[in-house]
C-alpha positions in Angstrom: 124.8 9.5 128.4 126.0 12.9 129.2 125.0 16.1 127.3 128.1 16.0 125.1 127.5 12.4 124.1 123.9 13.0 123.3 124.7 16.0 121.2 127.5 14.2 119.4 125.1 11.3 118.6 122.5 13.8 117.4 125.0 15.6 115.3 126.0 12.2 113.7 122.4 11.3 112.9 121.8 14.6 111.3 125.1 14.5 109.4 124.0 11.1 108.0 120.7 12.6 106.9 118.6 10.7 109.4 116.4 13.5 110.5 113.6 11.3 111.7 116.0 9.2 113.8 117.5 12.5 115.1 114.1 13.8 116.2 113.3 10.5 117.9 116.7 10.4 119.6 116.2 13.9 120.8 112.8 13.1 122.3 114.1 10.0 123.9 116.8 12.0 125.7 115.0 15.3 126.4 115.2 14.7 130.2 118.9 14.1 130.0 119.5 17.3 128.0 117.8 19.7 130.4 118.3 23.3 129.1 119.9 22.0 126.0 116.7 20.3 124.8 115.1 23.4 123.5 118.3 24.5 121.8 118.7 21.1 120.2 115.0 21.0 119.1 115.3 24.4 117.5 118.3 23.2 115.6 116.4 20.4 113.9 114.3 22.9 112.1 117.4 24.2 110.3 118.3 20.9 108.6 121.7 19.3 108.6 123.7 22.4 108.1 121.7 24.4 110.6 122.1 21.9 113.4 125.8 21.3 112.7 126.5 25.1 112.9 124.4 25.5 116.0 125.8 22.5 117.9 129.3 23.8 117.2 128.2 27.2 118.6 126.8 25.7 121.8 129.8 23.6 122.6 132.4 25.9 121.0 133.7 23.2 118.7 
């Protein structure tokens, strides 16, 4: 998976309210995300709305 695919999957999990699954998915793919890992991890603290807004900001979507 590339970074965009990982972030899309993460966004989907959070959007479905599956925060525990999102956190595990993030941990499973932290090496694939590189610099994005810390940004994505910080987003999980903001809940579903926080992560959605921040993911959009990172990728300009």
